[in-house]
TIMI-39788 format. One record per residue (C-alpha): x, z, y. Coordinates in steps of 0.5 Angstrom, whole numbers, plus 500, padded with zeros to 3 digits. Example, Ala and Ser with C-alpha at 12.3 -4.5 7.8 and 13.67 -1.06 7.14 Angstrom:
# TIMI-39788
ATOM    xx    zz    yy
ATOM   525   516   491
ATOM   527   514   498
This chain:
# TIMI-39788
ATOM    xx    zz    yy
ATOM   477   474   499
ATOM   479   481   500
ATOM   478   486   495
ATOM   473   492   496
ATOM   475   499   497
ATOM   475   504   492
ATOM   476   511   491
ATOM   482   514   488
ATOM   478   520   486
ATOM   473   517   483
ATOM   477   512   479
ATOM   481   518   476
ATOM   475   521   474
ATOM   472   516   471
ATOM   478   514   467
ATOM   480   521   465
ATOM   472   522   463
ATOM   472   516   459
ATOM   478   517   456
ATOM   475   524   454
ATOM   469   521   451
ATOM   472   516   447
ATOM   477   521   444
ATOM   472   526   443
ATOM   468   520   439
ATOM   474   518   435
ATOM   475   525   433
ATOM   468   526   431
ATOM   468   520   427
ATOM   474   522   424
ATOM   472   529   423
ATOM   465   527   420
ATOM   468   522   415
ATOM   473   527   413
ATOM   468   532   412
ATOM   464   527   408
ATOM   469   525   403
ATOM   471   533   402
ATOM   464   535   401
ATOM   464   529   396
ATOM   470   532   393
ATOM   468   539   392
ATOM   461   537   389
ATOM   465   532   384
ATOM   469   538   382
ATOM   463   543   381
ATOM   460   538   377
ATOM   466   537   373
ATOM   466   545   372
ATOM   459   545   370
ATOM   460   540   364
ATOM   466   544   362
ATOM   463   550   362
ATOM   457   547   357
ATOM   462   545   352
ATOM   461   551   347
ATOM   455   554   350
ATOM   449   550   347
ATOM   448   551   340
ATOM   447   544   335
ATOM   440   545   333
ATOM   434   541   333
ATOM   432   536   338
ATOM   430   538   345
ATOM   423   538   346
ATOM   418   539   352
ATOM   419   547   352
ATOM   426   546   352
ATOM   426   543   359
ATOM   427   547   365
ATOM   422   547   371
ATOM   418   542   368
ATOM   415   537   373
ATOM   420   539   378
ATOM   426   534   380
ATOM   432   538   381
ATOM   439   537   385
ATOM   443   537   378
ATOM   440   535   371
ATOM   444   537   365
ATOM   443   533   358
ATOM   447   534   352
ATOM   447   529   346
ATOM   449   530   339
ATOM   455   525   337
ATOM   449   522   333
ATOM   445   520   339
ATOM   440   525   339
ATOM   438   529   345
ATOM   440   536   344
ATOM   438   539   351
ATOM   435   537   358
ATOM   434   541   364
ATOM   429   536   367
ATOM   424   532   364
ATOM   423   528   371
ATOM   429   525   370
ATOM   432   521   364
ATOM   439   519   364
ATOM   442   513   360
ATOM   443   516   353
ATOM   450   513   353
ATOM   454   513   359
ATOM   462   512   361
ATOM   466   518   361
ATOM   468   521   367
ATOM   465   520   374
ATOM   460   514   375
ATOM   454   512   379
ATOM   447   510   375
ATOM   440   509   378
ATOM   434   512   374
ATOM   427   511   377
ATOM   430   508   383
ATOM   434   514   385
ATOM   441   514   385
ATOM   445   519   381
ATOM   452   521   381
ATOM   454   523   373
ATOM   460   526   370
ATOM   460   525   362
ATOM   464   529   358
ATOM   465   528   350
ATOM   467   534   346
ATOM   468   534   338
ATOM   460   535   337
ATOM   457   533   343
ATOM   456   529   350
ATOM   455   533   356
ATOM   452   529   362
ATOM   451   533   369
ATOM   448   529   374
ATOM   447   530   382
ATOM   441   527   386
ATOM   445   523   391
ATOM   440   524   397
ATOM   441   531   396
ATOM   449   530   396
ATOM   449   526   402
ATOM   444   531   406
ATOM   449   537   404
ATOM   455   533   406
ATOM   452   531   412
ATOM   450   538   414
ATOM   458   540   413
ATOM   460   534   417
ATOM   456   536   423
ATOM   458   543   422
ATOM   465   540   423
ATOM   463   536   429
ATOM   460   541   433
ATOM   466   544   436
ATOM   468   538   438
ATOM   462   536   441
ATOM   461   543   445
ATOM   469   542   447
ATOM   468   535   450
ATOM   463   537   456
ATOM   468   543   457
ATOM   474   539   457
ATOM   470   534   462
ATOM   469   540   467
ATOM   476   542   467
ATOM   478   535   468
ATOM   474   534   474
ATOM   476   541   477
ATOM   484   539   476
ATOM   483   532   479
ATOM   479   535   485
ATOM   484   540   486
ATOM   490   536   486
ATOM   487   531   491
ATOM   485   537   496
ATOM   491   536   500
ATOM   489   528   501
ATOM   482   530   503
ATOM   485   535   508
ATOM   490   529   511
ATOM   484   525   511
ATOM   480   530   515
ATOM   486   531   520
ATOM   486   524   521
ATOM   479   522   522
ATOM   478   528   527
ATOM   483   526   531
ATOM   482   523   538
ATOM   485   516   540
ATOM   491   519   544
ATOM   492   524   539
ATOM   498   522   535
ATOM   502   528   533
ATOM   505   528   526
ATOM   501   530   520
ATOM   503   536   516
ATOM   506   534   510
ATOM   506   541   507
ATOM   503   542   500
ATOM   502   534   499
ATOM   504   531   492
ATOM   510   527   491
ATOM   506   521   490
ATOM   503   521   497
ATOM   508   524   501
ATOM   512   518   502
ATOM   506   515   505
ATOM   504   520   510
ATOM   512   520   512
ATOM   511   513   514
ATOM   504   514   517
ATOM   508   519   522
ATOM   513   514   523
ATOM   508   509   525
ATOM   505   515   530
ATOM   511   516   533
ATOM   512   508   534
ATOM   505   508   537
ATOM   506   514   541
ATOM   513   511   544
ATOM   509   505   545
ATOM   504   508   549
ATOM   508   512   553
ATOM   512   506   555
ATOM   506   502   557
ATOM   504   508   561
ATOM   510   508   565
ATOM   510   501   566
ATOM   503   501   569
ATOM   505   506   573
ATOM   511   503   575
ATOM   508   496   576
ATOM   502   500   581
ATOM   508   503   585
ATOM   512   496   586
ATOM   505   492   588
ATOM   503   497   593
ATOM   509   495   598
ATOM   508   488   598
ATOM   500   488   598
ATOM   501   493   604
ATOM   506   488   607
ATOM   501   482   606
ATOM   496   486   609
ATOM   500   488   615
ATOM   502   480   616
ATOM   495   478   615
ATOM   493   483   621
ATOM   499   480   625
ATOM   497   473   624
ATOM   490   475   626
ATOM   493   478   633
ATOM   497   472   634
ATOM   495   469   641
ATOM   500   463   641
ATOM   502   458   637
ATOM   509   460   636
ATOM   507   467   634
ATOM   502   464   629
ATOM   507   460   626
ATOM   512   466   625
ATOM   506   470   622
ATOM   504   465   618
ATOM   511   464   615
ATOM   512   471   614
ATOM   505   471   610
ATOM   507   466   606
ATOM   514   469   604
ATOM   510   475   603
ATOM   505   472   598
ATOM   511   468   595
ATOM   514   475   593
ATOM   508   478   591
ATOM   507   472   586
ATOM   514   472   584
ATOM   513   480   582
ATOM   506   479   579
ATOM   509   473   574
ATOM   515   478   572
ATOM   510   483   571
ATOM   507   479   566
ATOM   513   476   563
ATOM   515   483   562
ATOM   509   485   558
ATOM   509   479   554
ATOM   517   480   552
ATOM   515   487   550
ATOM   510   485   546
ATOM   514   480   543
ATOM   520   485   542
ATOM   514   490   538
ATOM   513   485   533
ATOM   519   481   533
ATOM   521   474   535
ATOM   518   468   531
ATOM   523   465   527
ATOM   525   458   528
ATOM   531   455   529
ATOM   533   451   536
ATOM   539   448   539
ATOM   541   453   544
ATOM   545   448   548
ATOM   539   444   550
ATOM   535   451   552
ATOM   541   453   557
ATOM   542   445   560
ATOM   534   445   561
ATOM   535   452   565
ATOM   541   450   569
ATOM   537   443   571
ATOM   531   448   573
ATOM   535   452   577
ATOM   539   446   581
ATOM   535   446   587
ATOM   535   453   588
ATOM   543   453   588
ATOM   543   447   592
ATOM   539   451   597
ATOM   544   457   597
ATOM   550   452   597
ATOM   552   455   590
ATOM   556   451   585
ATOM   552   451   579
ATOM   555   448   573
ATOM   555   448   565
ATOM   562   450   562
ATOM   564   450   555
ATOM   558   447   551
ATOM   558   448   543
ATOM   553   446   539
ATOM   549   452   536
ATOM   543   453   532
ATOM   539   460   534
ATOM   533   463   531
ATOM   528   465   535
ATOM   523   463   541
ATOM   526   457   545
ATOM   521   459   551
ATOM   523   466   551
ATOM   531   464   551
ATOM   529   459   556
ATOM   526   465   560
ATOM   532   469   559
ATOM   537   464   561
ATOM   533   462   567
ATOM   533   470   569
ATOM   540   470   568
ATOM   542   464   572
ATOM   536   466   578
ATOM   540   473   579
ATOM   547   470   579
ATOM   545   465   584
ATOM   540   470   588
ATOM   546   475   589
ATOM   552   470   590
ATOM   554   469   597
ATOM   553   462   600
ATOM   558   457   598
ATOM   560   461   591
ATOM   560   459   584
ATOM   555   460   578
ATOM   557   458   571
ATOM   554   458   564
ATOM   557   457   558
ATOM   555   456   550
ATOM   560   457   545
ATOM   561   459   538
ATOM   565   465   536
ATOM   566   464   528
ATOM   559   465   525
ATOM   556   467   532
ATOM   553   464   538
ATOM   555   467   545
ATOM   551   465   551
ATOM   555   467   558
ATOM   553   467   565
ATOM   558   469   570
ATOM   558   469   578
ATOM   563   470   584
ATOM   558   475   587
ATOM   559   482   588
ATOM   558   484   581
ATOM   555   491   579
ATOM   559   497   578
ATOM   561   500   571
ATOM   557   506   573
ATOM   551   502   574
ATOM   551   497   568
ATOM   547   501   564
ATOM   541   503   569
ATOM   540   496   572
ATOM   537   494   565
ATOM   531   499   566
ATOM   525   497   569
ATOM   525   496   577
ATOM   532   499   578
ATOM   535   496   584
ATOM   542   498   587
ATOM   542   502   593
ATOM   547   497   596
ATOM   543   490   595
ATOM   541   486   601
ATOM   537   481   597
ATOM   530   483   596
ATOM   528   483   588
ATOM   523   487   584
ATOM   528   490   579
ATOM   525   486   573
ATOM   530   480   572
ATOM   535   484   567
ATOM   530   488   564
ATOM   526   482   562
ATOM   533   480   559
ATOM   534   486   555
ATOM   527   486   552
ATOM   528   479   550
ATOM   535   480   547
ATOM   532   486   543
ATOM   527   482   540
ATOM   532   477   538
ATOM   536   482   535
ATOM   542   480   539
ATOM   547   484   544
ATOM   547   484   551
ATOM   554   486   555
ATOM   555   486   562
ATOM   562   486   565
ATOM   567   483   570
ATOM   568   476   571
ATOM   576   475   570
ATOM   575   468   573
ATOM   570   468   578
ATOM   571   476   580
ATOM   563   477   580
ATOM   559   479   574
ATOM   559   476   567
ATOM   553   477   562
ATOM   554   476   555
ATOM   549   475   550
ATOM   551   475   543
ATOM   546   472   538
ATOM   546   475   530
ATOM   550   471   525
ATOM   546   464   523
ATOM   547   457   521
ATOM   550   452   527
ATOM   551   445   527
ATOM   559   443   528
ATOM   561   440   535
ATOM   561   433   535
């Protein structure tokens, strides 16, 4: 199951914006908690300072009455009570709230009439001073301070998100430019994509894309040349067939008709052979582009089968066709393609060797390499022409035998697809052409 495509820009934005939001939330929570704790500390300090300031400020007189109560009937944030050492209430700032007569010294939390108070108690030689603060008011003021601390964070988070959005969009702008360049191209527009201004992470991808464009452009050019050459080569045999058909129609006696029929049959055979070679060449070019399928096979068996297939053609031309040295060797590649290669080499050797000559094939193992050679007693190929005869439709000017000029081109395509090497030289033993194909290193079976 294929994965759904995704946008790198959208993914970066979502991840970075999510990181900003999470960081802002975490920072806000930490700031809120810290501010709340600090506010409580400040309030505790104020309560402690208030109690200490009253140690000598309240006269030891009669117990407090309702007239001594500050702001009667109203609940205040702070409540102050002063007790004598005998337990008598000396002073009370509010009659609404009644604190315990005795409380533990220092800070404590008490509950009075369902209201929680933070209480600080201080003992002096003659009295006990209690300062209490309503926790609701304390919490409200602490939250206010905490929210004021969080406000800059909450304001900066959206601003930071906008900055991230802009930075990501600006950074990916060269990628979008390349995308537009590729999207607006025509199918035959294979020029390189500009790499200027691209980030280092994207530049290798564009470089490989340009290399791919180059290979595709070269493949298209070769295909166009092949089609043009094929059309040119087919024009002559088709014109000859048309002429021979006309001669057959005009023949007015059996001998002339037999002669015209024979020539027409030979022309059809040559045209068929040319079309077959063109199809073979196209297949081998496709094989060379994607590489030969990797399977091990016995090279000697393929060569032996090709020799048997060409035996009838050799007898017809009175050519002594044989198989010389026969080492067992495994070759990785396509057996059908190698059989086509061997068949073309033997067919060319028989075709261009005068009657009564010799053609020998050979398979040998040289170290870790497998070597195939085909040599003949024909005229051979001049050294200056040995590179050019590997081109498509190239024929020697001195050739008397009619051919398409595709045999060795097909051999070259198969050799390239298998990563092998091809060498053309003179046969020292037979005096004609010697073609040597050396396959890359691989496993082989020991002879015998």
